[in-house]
C-alpha positions in Angstrom: 121.4 129.8 62.5 117.7 130.1 62.7 117.2 126.4 63.6 119.4 126.4 66.7 118.0 126.7 70.2 119.7 129.1 72.6 121.8 127.4 75.3 119.8 128.8 78.2 116.3 128.2 76.8 113.3 130.4 76.9 111.7 131.5 80.1 108.7 129.3 79.3 110.9 126.2 78.9 112.8 127.0 82.1 109.5 127.4 84.0 108.2 124.1 82.5 111.3 122.3 83.5 111.0 123.7 87.0 107.4 122.6 87.2 108.3 119.1 86.0 111.2 118.9 88.5 108.9 120.0 91.4 106.2 117.5 90.3 108.7 114.7 90.3 109.9 115.7 93.8 106.4 116.0 95.2 105.5 112.7 93.6 108.4 110.9 95.2 107.5 112.4 98.6 103.9 111.4 98.1 104.9 107.8 97.3 107.2 107.6 100.3 104.3 108.9 102.5 101.9 106.3 101.1 104.5 103.5 101.7 105.0 104.7 105.3 101.3 104.8 105.9 100.9 101.3 104.5 103.6 100.0 106.7 102.0 101.6 109.7 98.6 100.1 108.9 100.2 96.6 108.5 101.9 96.9 111.8 98.7 98.0 113.5 96.8 95.2 111.9 99.4 92.7 113.1 99.2 94.1 116.7 95.4 94.0 116.7 95.4 90.5 115.3 97.8 89.3 118.0 95.6 90.9 120.7 92.4 89.3 119.2 94.1 85.9 119.0 95.3 86.1 122.6 91.8 87.1 123.8 90.2 84.3 121.8 92.7 81.8 123.3 92.1 83.1 126.8 88.3 82.8 126.3 88.7 79.3 124.9 90.8 78.3 127.9 88.2 79.8 130.3 85.4 78.1 128.4 87.1 74.7 128.6 87.8 75.1 132.4 84.2 76.1 133.1 81.8 73.2 133.7 78.9 73.0 131.2 75.9 73.7 133.5 73.5 74.4 130.7 73.1 70.8 129.7 72.5 69.6 133.2 69.7 72.2 133.6 68.1 71.1 130.4 68.1 67.5 131.4 66.3 68.3 134.6 63.8 70.5 132.9 63.2 67.9 130.2 62.7 65.1 132.7 59.9 66.7 134.6 
């Protein structure tokens, strides 16, 4: 019976199995954290993009409503 392994295992193999189990659990937690952070970043980017687009649309509307005075001044300056 020299080739058989004991049912419980050696202390080293038990420790190695525990380290592997802990590493798997920590890896799963780390992956979940990374995914949550990625979701948060995408949501923030979406929020900022919406704010930027709203601001740009507001500026475009204000620019369109404002009369273009710069061309009139140039014409007067050029005609002198």
